[in-house]
C-alpha positions as CSV (number, residue, x, y, z in Angstrom):
1,X,98.4,152.5,75.9
2,X,101.2,154.5,74.9
3,X,103.6,155.9,77.7
4,X,106.7,157.4,76.9
5,X,109.3,155.0,78.8
6,X,111.6,156.2,80.8
7,X,114.2,154.9,79.4
8,X,114.7,155.4,74.9
9,X,113.6,152.2,73.6
10,X,115.5,151.9,69.9
11,X,114.2,149.6,67.6
12,X,114.8,149.4,63.8
13,X,111.7,148.1,62.0
14,X,112.1,145.5,59.7
15,X,109.4,143.8,57.2
16,X,111.1,140.3,57.6
17,X,109.8,137.8,60.2
18,X,111.0,135.0,61.2
19,X,108.4,132.2,62.5
20,X,109.4,130.5,65.2
21,X,106.8,127.6,65.8
22,X,106.9,125.3,68.1
23,X,106.2,121.2,68.0
24,X,102.1,121.6,69.1
25,X,101.6,124.7,66.0
26,X,98.9,123.4,63.3
27,X,100.4,122.5,60.0
28,X,100.7,125.4,57.8
29,X,98.4,124.7,55.2
30,X,95.9,123.3,57.1
31,X,92.7,124.6,56.5
32,X,90.9,123.7,59.9
33,X,94.1,125.9,61.2
34,X,92.2,128.7,60.4
35,X,91.2,130.2,63.8
36,X,88.2,132.7,62.7
37,X,86.4,135.3,64.6
38,X,85.3,133.7,68.0
39,X,81.7,132.3,68.3
40,X,80.7,134.8,70.9
41,X,76.9,132.6,71.3
42,X,79.5,130.3,72.6
43,X,79.2,132.4,76.6
44,X,76.6,134.8,75.6
45,X,78.8,137.7,76.3
46,X,77.8,141.3,75.6
47,X,81.7,142.9,75.2
48,X,83.7,139.9,75.1
49,X,86.9,142.0,74.1
50,X,88.6,145.5,73.1
51,X,86.3,146.2,69.8
52,X,83.4,144.2,70.8
53,X,84.7,141.3,68.4
54,X,87.8,139.4,67.3
55,X,87.6,141.5,64.1
56,X,87.0,144.5,66.5
57,X,84.2,146.1,64.6
58,X,83.0,147.9,67.6
59,X,79.5,147.4,67.0
60,X,77.2,146.0,70.2
61,X,73.7,143.9,69.8
62,X,72.2,146.8,72.3
63,X,71.1,150.1,71.9
64,X,73.4,152.2,74.6
65,X,72.8,154.8,77.4
66,X,70.4,157.7,76.0
67,X,71.4,160.3,78.4
68,X,74.3,159.4,80.1
69,X,73.4,160.1,83.5
70,X,76.3,158.7,86.0
71,X,74.7,155.2,87.0
72,X,77.2,154.2,89.3
73,X,81.7,155.5,89.7
74,X,84.1,153.0,91.2
75,X,87.3,154.4,92.4
76,X,90.4,152.0,91.3
77,X,94.2,151.9,92.8
78,X,95.7,154.0,90.1
79,X,94.7,155.9,86.9
80,X,92.6,153.6,84.3
81,X,93.5,153.8,80.5
82,X,92.7,150.0,80.6
83,X,89.4,149.2,78.6
84,X,86.4,147.3,80.0
85,X,85.5,143.9,78.9
86,X,82.0,142.4,80.1
87,X,81.5,138.7,80.6
88,X,78.2,137.0,80.2
89,X,76.5,137.8,83.2
90,X,77.0,141.9,82.9
91,X,80.2,142.5,85.4
92,X,83.2,144.5,84.2
93,X,86.6,143.5,83.7
94,X,89.4,146.5,83.5
95,X,92.4,146.7,84.5
96,X,94.5,149.4,86.5
97,X,97.8,151.3,86.1
98,X,99.5,152.1,89.8
99,X,102.7,155.2,89.2
100,X,103.3,154.4,93.3
101,X,106.0,150.9,92.7
102,X,104.9,150.2,89.1
103,X,102.3,148.2,89.4
104,X,98.9,147.5,88.3
105,X,95.1,145.5,89.3
106,X,92.6,144.2,87.1
107,X,89.0,144.4,88.6
108,X,85.4,142.4,88.3
109,X,82.9,145.0,89.4
110,X,79.0,144.2,89.5
111,X,77.7,145.5,86.6
112,X,74.5,147.2,89.4
113,X,76.8,149.0,91.5
114,X,80.3,148.5,90.8
115,X,81.2,147.0,93.4
116,X,84.5,145.1,93.3
117,X,83.7,141.2,93.2
118,X,87.5,140.5,93.6
119,X,91.1,141.8,92.1
120,X,94.3,140.5,91.3
121,X,97.5,142.5,91.5
122,X,100.3,142.5,89.5
123,X,103.9,144.0,89.4
124,X,103.3,146.0,86.2
125,X,100.6,148.8,84.7
126,X,98.1,147.0,83.1
127,X,97.3,149.2,80.3
128,X,96.2,146.5,78.5
129,X,92.5,145.7,78.3
130,X,90.7,141.9,79.1
131,X,89.1,139.5,76.6
132,X,87.0,136.1,78.4
133,X,87.4,133.0,76.4
134,X,84.3,130.6,76.1
135,X,84.5,129.6,79.4
136,X,85.0,132.9,81.1
137,X,88.4,132.7,81.4
138,X,89.9,136.4,81.4
139,X,93.2,136.7,79.8
140,X,95.2,140.1,79.9
141,X,98.7,141.9,79.2
142,X,100.4,143.5,82.0
143,X,104.4,145.9,82.7
144,X,105.1,142.6,84.0
145,X,106.0,141.4,81.0
146,X,103.1,138.3,81.5
147,X,99.5,137.6,80.3
148,X,97.4,136.4,82.5
149,X,94.8,134.0,82.4
150,X,92.2,134.6,85.5
151,X,89.5,132.6,86.8
152,X,86.4,134.7,86.2
153,X,84.5,133.8,89.1
154,X,87.1,135.0,91.8
155,X,90.0,135.6,90.3
156,X,92.8,133.3,90.7
157,X,95.2,132.7,88.1
158,X,95.3,129.7,86.1
159,X,98.4,130.3,84.3
160,X,101.2,133.1,83.6
161,X,102.9,133.3,79.9
162,X,106.1,135.3,80.5
163,X,106.8,137.7,77.1
164,X,110.2,139.2,76.0
165,X,108.3,142.8,77.1
166,X,105.5,144.9,78.3
167,X,102.1,143.5,77.4
168,X,100.1,147.0,76.6
169,X,98.4,145.6,73.7
170,X,95.1,143.1,74.2
171,X,94.7,140.0,73.5
172,X,92.3,138.6,71.3
173,X,90.7,135.2,70.9
174,X,90.3,133.3,68.0
175,X,87.4,130.4,67.4
176,X,89.4,127.2,68.4
177,X,90.4,129.6,71.6
178,X,93.7,130.5,70.8
179,X,95.0,133.7,72.3
180,X,97.0,136.4,70.3
181,X,98.8,138.7,71.9
182,X,101.9,141.2,71.3
183,X,104.8,142.3,73.8
184,X,106.3,145.8,73.0
185,X,109.6,144.2,71.9
186,X,109.7,142.8,68.9
187,X,107.2,139.2,69.7
188,X,103.7,138.1,68.5
189,X,102.8,135.3,71.0
190,X,100.0,132.7,70.0
191,X,98.8,130.5,73.2
192,X,97.6,127.9,74.5
193,X,94.1,128.7,76.2
194,X,94.8,125.6,78.7
195,X,97.9,126.3,79.8
196,X,98.9,129.2,78.1
197,X,101.8,126.6,75.9
198,X,103.4,128.7,73.3
199,X,101.5,127.2,69.7
200,X,104.1,129.8,67.5
201,X,106.3,132.7,67.6
202,X,106.2,135.2,65.1
203,X,109.4,137.2,65.9
204,X,110.8,140.5,64.1
205,X,114.4,140.9,64.2
206,X,114.8,144.6,66.7
207,X,111.8,146.4,66.5
208,X,108.7,143.9,65.6
209,X,105.5,144.4,67.4
210,X,106.2,147.3,69.5
211,X,103.3,149.4,70.6
212,X,99.8,149.5,72.4
213,X,98.4,147.7,68.4
214,X,96.1,145.1,69.6
215,X,95.3,141.8,66.8
216,X,92.5,141.6,64.8
217,X,91.1,138.3,62.8
218,X,89.6,138.2,59.9
219,X,86.9,136.1,58.5
220,X,89.3,133.7,56.8
221,X,91.1,133.3,60.3
222,X,94.1,135.6,58.8
223,X,95.6,137.8,61.9
224,X,96.0,141.5,61.5
225,X,98.3,143.8,63.9
226,X,100.9,146.7,63.1
227,X,103.8,147.9,64.2
228,X,105.2,151.1,65.9
229,X,108.2,153.3,64.8
230,X,111.2,152.5,65.2
231,X,111.5,154.7,68.3
232,X,109.1,156.1,71.0
233,X,110.2,158.9,69.4
234,X,108.8,158.3,66.1
235,X,112.2,158.5,63.7
236,X,111.7,155.5,61.7
237,X,108.2,153.7,59.9
238,X,106.0,151.3,61.3
239,X,104.5,148.8,59.3
240,X,101.7,146.7,59.1
241,X,101.6,142.6,59.3
242,X,98.6,139.7,58.2
243,X,99.8,136.5,59.6
244,X,98.5,132.9,59.2
245,X,97.5,131.7,61.7
246,X,98.3,128.2,62.2
247,X,102.4,129.7,62.3
248,X,102.6,132.5,62.1
249,X,103.9,132.7,58.6
250,X,103.9,136.1,57.6
251,X,101.4,136.3,55.0
252,X,102.0,140.3,53.5
253,X,103.8,143.0,55.0
254,X,103.2,146.8,54.8
255,X,105.5,149.4,55.1
256,X,103.8,152.2,56.6
257,X,105.4,156.2,57.6
258,X,104.5,156.8,60.6
259,X,104.3,153.9,63.0
260,X,100.7,151.9,63.9
261,X,99.9,151.9,67.6
262,X,95.8,152.0,66.6
263,X,94.7,148.5,66.5
264,X,92.9,147.0,63.1
265,X,89.2,146.7,62.4
266,X,88.1,144.3,59.6
267,X,85.2,144.9,57.6
268,X,82.2,142.6,56.3
269,X,84.5,142.2,52.9
270,X,87.8,141.7,54.6
271,X,88.9,145.0,54.0
272,X,91.7,146.1,57.1
273,X,91.1,149.7,58.3
274,X,93.6,151.4,60.9
275,X,95.6,154.7,61.6
276,X,99.0,155.8,62.2
277,X,100.6,158.0,64.6
278,X,103.9,159.0,66.0
279,X,105.9,161.6,68.3
280,X,108.6,163.2,66.4
281,X,110.6,165.9,68.7
282,X,108.0,165.7,71.4
283,X,105.5,166.7,68.7
284,X,102.7,164.8,67.3
285,X,103.3,163.1,63.0
286,X,101.5,163.6,61.1
287,X,99.6,160.0,60.6
288,X,97.0,158.5,58.5
289,X,94.2,156.3,58.4
290,X,94.1,153.7,56.1
291,X,92.1,150.9,54.0
292,X,94.1,147.5,53.1
293,X,93.1,145.0,50.3
294,X,93.0,141.7,52.6
295,X,94.7,139.7,49.8
296,X,98.2,141.9,49.4
297,X,97.8,143.9,51.5
298,X,97.7,147.0,49.0
299,X,96.6,150.1,49.8
300,X,92.8,150.9,49.1
301,X,92.4,154.0,49.9
302,X,94.5,156.3,52.7
303,X,93.3,159.4,54.5
304,X,95.1,161.9,55.2
305,X,93.7,164.7,58.3
306,X,97.3,166.8,59.7
307,X,98.1,164.5,62.5
308,X,98.0,161.4,64.2
309,X,95.1,158.4,64.7
310,X,96.5,156.6,68.5
311,X,92.4,155.5,68.0
312,X,91.1,152.3,67.1
313,X,88.3,152.3,64.3
314,X,84.5,151.2,64.7
315,X,83.0,150.1,61.6
316,X,78.9,150.9,61.3
317,X,76.2,148.5,60.1
318,X,76.2,150.1,57.1
319,X,80.2,150.4,56.3
320,X,80.9,153.5,57.7
321,X,84.2,154.5,59.3
322,X,84.3,155.9,62.5
323,X,88.4,156.9,64.3
324,X,89.2,159.8,66.8
325,X,92.3,161.8,66.2
326,X,94.6,163.6,67.7
327,X,93.2,166.8,66.0
328,X,91.0,166.1,68.6
329,X,87.9,165.2,66.0
330,X,86.4,162.3,65.5
331,X,85.8,161.4,61.5
332,X,83.3,159.3,60.2
333,X,84.5,158.1,56.6
334,X,83.3,156.5,54.0
335,X,84.8,152.5,53.5
336,X,84.6,152.9,49.5
337,X,87.3,155.8,49.3
338,X,87.9,157.1,52.4
339,X,86.3,160.4,51.8
340,X,85.3,162.1,54.7
341,X,81.3,162.0,55.4
342,X,81.3,164.3,58.7
343,X,84.0,165.1,61.3
344,X,83.2,166.5,65.1
345,X,85.3,168.8,67.7
346,X,86.0,167.2,70.5
347,X,88.0,169.8,71.9
348,X,90.6,167.4,73.7
349,X,93.1,165.1,70.9
350,X,91.4,161.5,70.8
351,X,92.6,157.9,72.0
352,X,89.8,156.1,72.7
353,X,87.9,154.1,70.1
354,X,84.3,154.1,69.1
355,X,81.6,152.3,70.2
356,X,78.6,151.6,68.6
357,X,75.1,150.9,69.5
358,X,72.6,148.8,67.9
359,X,70.9,151.8,66.8
360,X,74.2,153.4,65.3
361,X,74.9,155.9,68.1
362,X,78.4,156.6,68.5
363,X,80.8,156.2,71.4
364,X,84.1,158.0,72.0
365,X,85.7,158.6,75.2
366,X,82.3,160.2,77.5
367,X,80.6,161.6,74.4
368,X,77.3,160.1,72.5
369,X,77.7,161.3,69.1
370,X,74.6,161.0,65.9
371,X,76.1,158.9,63.4
372,X,74.1,160.5,60.4
373,X,76.1,164.3,61.2
374,X,77.7,163.7,64.3
375,X,76.0,166.4,66.6
376,X,76.6,165.5,70.0
377,X,73.7,163.2,72.1
378,X,74.9,163.8,75.0
379,X,78.5,164.2,77.0
380,X,79.6,163.9,80.2
381,X,82.2,165.0,81.7
382,X,84.6,162.6,83.5
383,X,87.8,163.8,84.7
384,X,91.4,163.0,82.4
385,X,89.3,160.6,80.7
386,X,91.1,160.2,77.6
387,X,93.3,156.8,76.9
388,X,90.1,154.3,77.9
389,X,87.4,153.3,75.4
390,X,84.3,152.7,76.3
391,X,81.8,149.1,76.2
392,X,78.4,148.4,75.3
393,X,76.9,146.2,77.9
394,X,73.2,144.2,77.6
395,X,72.0,146.9,80.1
396,X,72.4,149.3,77.5
397,X,74.9,150.9,79.9
398,X,77.9,152.1,78.8
399,X,81.0,151.9,80.9
400,X,84.7,153.3,80.4
401,X,87.6,153.6,82.4
402,X,89.0,157.5,83.5
403,X,92.4,159.0,83.8
404,X,91.0,160.4,87.9
405,X,91.3,156.9,88.8
406,X,87.1,155.7,88.4
407,X,85.5,153.0,85.9
408,X,81.9,154.9,85.2
409,X,79.0,153.4,84.9
410,X,76.8,155.8,81.8
411,X,73.7,155.1,81.4
412,X,69.7,156.7,80.7
413,X,68.3,158.5,83.8
414,X,65.9,155.7,85.2
415,X,67.8,153.0,86.7
416,X,66.2,149.2,86.6
417,X,65.8,147.6,89.3
418,X,67.3,143.7,90.4
419,X,65.3,140.9,89.9
420,X,65.4,138.3,93.1
421,X,67.1,134.9,91.7
422,X,67.1,133.0,95.2
423,X,69.8,129.8,94.8
424,X,69.0,126.9,93.0
425,X,68.6,123.4,94.7
426,X,69.6,120.6,93.2
427,X,70.6,117.1,94.8
428,X,73.4,116.7,97.0
429,X,74.7,113.6,95.7
430,X,74.5,113.0,91.6
431,X,76.2,110.3,89.1
432,X,77.7,111.8,86.3
433,X,76.2,109.2,84.2
434,X,73.1,110.3,84.9
435,X,71.1,113.7,84.4
436,X,68.7,115.3,87.5
437,X,66.3,117.8,87.8
438,X,67.9,121.4,89.3
439,X,65.1,123.9,89.9
440,X,64.9,128.0,91.6
441,X,62.6,130.3,92.1
442,X,62.3,134.2,90.1
443,X,61.2,137.2,91.0
444,X,58.5,139.0,89.8
445,X,56.9,136.2,87.4
446,X,57.8,135.9,83.7
447,X,56.7,134.7,81.2
448,X,55.9,130.6,81.3
449,X,57.4,128.6,79.1
450,X,60.1,131.0,78.7
451,X,63.4,130.6,79.5
452,X,64.6,133.7,82.4
453,X,67.0,131.7,84.4
454,X,70.7,130.2,83.3
455,X,72.3,127.6,86.0
456,X,75.8,128.1,85.7
457,X,78.3,125.1,87.0
458,X,81.4,124.6,88.5
459,X,83.5,121.7,88.9
460,X,86.6,121.3,92.0
461,X,89.9,120.9,89.8
462,X,93.3,121.7,91.7
463,X,92.4,124.0,93.9
464,X,90.1,126.2,91.5
465,X,86.5,126.1,90.7
466,X,86.3,126.1,86.8
467,X,83.5,126.9,85.2
468,X,81.5,124.3,82.8
469,X,79.2,127.0,81.3
470,X,75.3,127.4,81.5
471,X,71.7,125.4,81.3
472,X,68.4,127.2,80.9
473,X,65.7,126.9,83.0
474,X,62.1,126.5,81.6
475,X,59.7,129.0,83.6
476,X,56.2,127.9,85.3
477,X,54.6,130.0,87.0
478,X,52.8,130.3,90.3
479,X,50.8,132.9,91.8
480,X,53.7,135.1,93.0
481,X,56.4,133.8,91.7
482,X,58.4,132.1,88.7
483,X,59.8,128.2,89.1
484,X,62.6,127.5,86.7
485,X,63.8,124.2,86.1
486,X,66.1,121.7,84.1
487,X,67.4,118.7,83.3
488,X,71.6,118.8,84.1
489,X,74.1,116.5,84.0
490,X,77.1,117.2,85.6
491,X,80.0,114.3,83.6
492,X,83.0,114.2,85.8
493,X,83.0,113.3,89.4
494,X,84.0,115.4,92.2
495,X,82.7,119.3,93.5
496,X,81.0,120.9,91.8
497,X,78.8,123.8,92.5
498,X,75.8,125.2,90.5
499,X,74.7,129.3,90.7
500,X,71.4,130.6,89.4
501,X,71.7,133.6,87.0
502,X,68.6,136.5,85.1
503,X,69.8,138.0,82.2
504,X,69.4,141.8,81.8
505,X,65.2,142.1,80.5
506,X,63.1,145.4,79.6
507,X,62.6,145.4,83.5
508,X,65.3,144.5,85.6
509,X,69.0,144.5,85.4
510,X,70.9,141.0,85.6
511,X,71.0,139.5,87.9
512,X,73.1,136.5,90.0
513,X,71.4,134.3,93.3
514,X,73.0,135.1,96.7
515,X,74.2,131.7,97.2
516,X,75.5,129.0,95.1
517,X,74.4,124.9,95.6
518,X,77.0,122.3,95.9
519,X,77.2,118.8,94.9
520,X,79.0,115.8,95.0
521,X,78.8,113.8,91.7
522,X,79.9,110.0,91.8
């Protein structure tokens, strides 16, 4: 998120970019290099990155909280401007900002009660929102000028990549796993997910890619990102870029006035939506909501409201654009022409970006709005809330951070219990060329023939446990419990472990087994 830096940054925005491509970059015209929207089915995550998906639609397949009851809160070591990402097991990942010492932390929280699974400290604020790769790796930026790749199980550092400036923007992940993120100076990075090596850098002359605008990825793989004004006080215009994912070359660029601090969202037809805004002499400049043609960046429409947009748009299932504004309103815009369907006054400037439940409910900050007319379904006061944006879990909870230093889980009045998931049982010794039965037990009973349990596999590599995904275990019923079994092949020699997980269902929250079973593979 944007903050006023102690040093005045004077940067000149130019539309020409110089692409710096490493030898590892894909051929510029190769169709296979179009790293499009991440295949979320690979990880089954209910909210893997900012804006839910690589196109930043903000639209969840799950019905969100219906009453706004506080399920739990978790205090952090600072205040929370980062937005949550949610792993396939429901774990909530979020960053914090600690003013004293200019540091931050990344938290992994249990979705059932908010207990801390692990934390990872950095030497700078963590305003960036995490993104989760297909193997479970958690990617996040920090104001210590680094991008971190963290193991989702214990928070250990897989790799870091030093950039040329603060990383308050949030990463996006391509279908091939490439990690895209910008720094607040003049660089945009495409990183190899395995080791953080640079695939390419797209570099503007002074002023490129300043600010918290996070990249979105179009259906064809094109990368879209905005640029802030030439100074944090707004004495220059901004720009918006479409980049080729193969080598970072500029496909088109559009000047904006003022700068772009909102992150883009991409519609099903490829239309790119974002907002502009800035500070001028300590007051908010007049921004606009934009809709651009993905082919050439031409403006389809532009909506003025008399204030600035730091909120990022979300796109409803009918195409309606929802976006917050610093005039204290949330707007619903017609995707065809930008006309206002409705607006809802919230009372405070809206920095938070909307999330949309499967029933169409709009969650902004700690409010839930009716998509038909913007009327308030429920509102929950969270002291100091503002910058963090909500994420919707598969359990229906809405997770959001607050400037009071807490993370909130908001749900319906009834809190579902955990299932009882027993530690799975595997042979103590296995051979990498063969498959073996792994089984475990689950209470209460589930439907025979269903697949209510996942067996997650981890291999010990270079001092850390690396996730190798999961397999679904089939249920067979006994008098008071369910036995779940599956054939498992561990393809490499060495130390392995397995753990059972039952996803959330209509009667229970997501639940892990209390322990692991360990295997030696020969």
